Structures are given as C-alpha cells and as structure tokens.
C-alpha positions in Angstrom: -0.3 -0.2 -0.1 2.9 2.0 0.3 3.6 2.4 -3.3 3.4 5.8 -5.3 0.3 5.5 -7.5 1.0 6.3 -11.2 -0.4 9.1 -13.0 -3.8 9.1 -14.4 -3.9 8.0 -18.0 -3.9 11.0 -20.4 -2.7 13.3 -17.2 -0.6 15.4 -19.4 1.1 18.9 -18.5 1.7 21.8 -20.8 4.9 23.7 -20.2 3.0 26.4 -18.2 3.2 26.1 -14.4 0.6 23.9 -12.9 -2.0 25.5 -10.8 -1.7 25.2 -7.1 -4.1 23.0 -5.2 -4.4 24.0 -1.4 -5.8 20.8 0.0 -7.5 20.4 3.2 -7.7 17.4 5.6 -10.1 17.4 8.2 -13.5 16.9 5.9 -11.6 16.4 2.6 -9.4 13.3 3.2 -10.4 12.8 6.7 -14.2 12.0 7.1 -16.4 10.5 9.4 -18.3 8.2 7.1 -19.2 4.4 7.1 -16.9 3.6 3.9 -13.9 4.4 5.4 -10.6 2.8 6.5 -8.6 4.5 10.0 -5.3 5.0 9.6 -2.9 6.1 12.1 0.9 7.3 11.9 3.3 8.2 14.5 5.0 11.4 14.5 7.2 13.4 16.5 5.6 15.4 19.4 8.0 18.4 18.8 6.9 20.1 15.1 10.0 20.1 12.9 9.7 23.6 11.7 11.0 26.3 13.9 7.8 28.4 13.9 5.8 25.6 15.1 8.3 24.4 17.6 8.5 27.9 19.6 4.4 27.8 19.4 4.5 24.5 21.0 7.0 24.9 23.2 5.5 28.6 24.5 2.0 26.7 24.8 3.5 23.4 26.7 5.6 26.1 29.2 8.9 24.5 28.2 12.0 26.4 26.7 14.0 22.9 26.7 13.6 21.0 22.9 15.6 18.2 24.4 12.5 17.5 26.9 10.8 16.2 23.9 13.7 14.3 22.2 12.5 10.6 21.2 8.6 11.8 22.5 6.2 10.6 19.7 2.2 11.1 19.5 -0.3 9.4 17.2 -2.7 11.0 14.8 -5.5 9.1 13.2 -7.9 10.0 10.2 -10.6 7.9 8.5 -10.0 8.0 4.7 -12.9 6.9 2.3 -12.5 4.5 0.1 -11.5 5.4 -3.1 -9.3 8.9 -2.1 -6.1 7.5 -2.9 -7.2 7.1 -6.9 -9.2 9.9 -6.7 -5.9 11.9 -5.6 -3.8 10.1 -8.3 -6.1 11.1 -11.2 -5.9 15.3 -9.9 -2.5 15.6 -8.3 -0.4 15.2 -11.7 -2.1 18.4 -13.0 -1.7 20.6 -10.2 1.4 21.9 -7.6 0.0 20.5 -4.0 0.2 22.4 -0.7 -1.2 21.2 2.6 -3.6 23.5 3.8 -4.8 22.2 6.9 -4.4 22.6 10.9 -2.4 19.5 10.6 0.5 21.6 9.4 3.4 19.4 9.0 1.8 16.3 10.5 -0.6 16.1 7.4 2.1 14.4 4.8 4.0 11.9 7.5 0.3 10.4 9.1 -1.4 10.5 5.2 1.6 9.9 2.8 1.6 6.2 2.4 -2.0 5.3 2.8 -3.1 7.7 0.0 -0.1 7.1 -2.2 1.7 10.5 -2.0 5.3 10.7 -2.9 8.1 10.5 0.2 9.0 13.9 -0.1 6.7 16.0 1.7 4.6 18.6 0.2 4.9 22.5 1.5 2.2 23.4 3.7 0.5 26.8 4.1 1.5 28.9 7.0 -1.6 31.0 8.0 -2.2 32.7 11.5 -5.2 32.6 13.5 -8.5 30.7 12.0 -8.4 31.9 8.5 -6.6 30.3 5.4 -8.1 32.0 2.5 -6.1 35.2 2.6 -2.9 33.2 3.3 -4.1 30.9 0.1 -4.2 34.4 -2.3 -0.8 35.9 -0.9 0.8 32.1 -1.5 -0.7 32.0 -4.7 0.8 35.3 -5.9 -1.3 35.3 -9.3 -1.1 32.2 -10.2 -4.2 29.7 -11.1 -5.1 27.8 -7.7 -7.9 25.8 -6.5 -8.7 25.4 -3.0 -10.4 22.0 -1.3 -12.0 22.9 2.2 -14.9 21.9 4.0 -15.2 25.6 5.7 -14.6 27.4 2.5 -18.1 29.3 2.4 -17.4 30.3 6.3 -14.0 31.3 5.4 -15.2 33.9 2.3 -17.9 35.1 4.7 -15.8 36.0 7.6 -13.0 37.4 5.0 -15.0 39.6 2.7 -11.8 42.0 1.9 -10.3 38.7 0.5 -10.4 39.2 -3.4 -10.8 35.9 -5.1 -9.2 36.1 -8.5 -11.4 34.7 -11.6 -8.6 32.1 -12.0 -9.5 30.3 -8.9 -11.7 27.6 -7.9 -12.9 27.1 -4.5 -14.5 23.2 -3.8 -16.5 22.9 -0.5 -17.0 19.0 0.2 -19.2 17.8 2.8 -17.3 16.8 5.9 -19.1 13.2 5.7 -18.2 12.5 2.3 -15.0 14.4 1.3 -13.5 14.9 -1.8 -15.8 12.9 -4.4 -15.4 11.5 -7.9 -17.4 15.0 -8.9 -15.3 17.1 -7.1 -12.2 15.4 -9.1 -14.1 15.9 -12.4 -14.3 19.9 -11.5 -10.5 19.9 -10.7 -9.5 18.1 -13.7 -11.9 20.6 -15.7 -10.0 23.4 -14.1 -6.6 22.5 -14.3 -7.0 21.5 -18.1 -8.6 25.0 -18.8 -5.7 26.9 -17.6 -3.2 24.7 -19.2 -4.7 25.6 -22.9 -4.4 29.4 -22.3 
C-alpha cells in the first residue's frame, strides 16, 4: 500500500506552471463516514519547523526542546475508500500544498495511505483561523484551487479577500469528503488553465 500511484492515463502537462492545489485534511480526506478506513501515523511530539516548534514550546511551558527528544504522538484519520485513486487522477495536474490545521503532521501520517511521494508537500502557514488570505498571498497571481469543508465560512468572514477569476473553490461535505465529481471539477479547471 505504500507504493506511489502512477499518474492517471492522459494526465499531460503543458509548459505552463501547474495550478496550485490547496488541500485540507479534515472534511476533505479525513471523513467520518461508514465507507472509510482508519489509519494511524506516529510522528515526533515536537513539530519540525522552527515557527511551530516555538509555538509548541510556549504553549506547553518549556524552553528546552531536548525534553521532547524521542517522544512521539499518534494521529488518526478516517480515509474514505477510493480517495487514493481520486488523488492519483488530480495530483499530476497540480502543485499540491497542504492547507490544514494538521500543518507538518499531514504528510507523514497520510502519505503512505494515499500513495503520495515520500517528499513532503509544502504546507500553508496561516495565522489564527483564516486560510483564505494566506492562500491568496501564497498563490501570488497564479491559478489555484482550494478544497476545504469550511470554504464558505471563510469567505463570509473574509469579505476583503479578493478571489481572482482563475481560482476554483470546492467545499465538500465533511461526511463524504473529496468525491469523484469534485475530481472532475479539478481536472476541468487544470485543463482549461493549461490550454490558455
């Protein structure tokens, strides 16, 4: 199950940069539905990146990272059946970025179960609750798609965020996550952008 899936047949890229795919975890890949498989990953207790390490140490009242040497924690996700194949159809057309409160935990926990490469994807650094302003800044004018079960809530609470015309926002139901219909939308969006 740890083998990386091959790209979908016919998934061809133009010379243009691929659109960015900002991908959430909870409600997108991690869903509480009957047709799912629970997966668990063990990760270091202390986050790897320096900003999150500092936040973690401040939150738990320690300034000595060595206190956490060798400590691990487990994270679990319920991945709907077929999710691995859905991602295999979409990912060759996009430059993926984790956009999730899982931050650096997402890739080590989910990669093997979803057929993702071993090399972690970048993750979106965002402050507070809002991902949308950070997405617009990260994309810096490039076409992008965002899949998140709270997208409408985010848009309503960030009225100053100007979403460009070359963006696609998909809001899955948390009970089903990313579906075949969403995948078709993502493929269509990437294909149209490649043809421009």
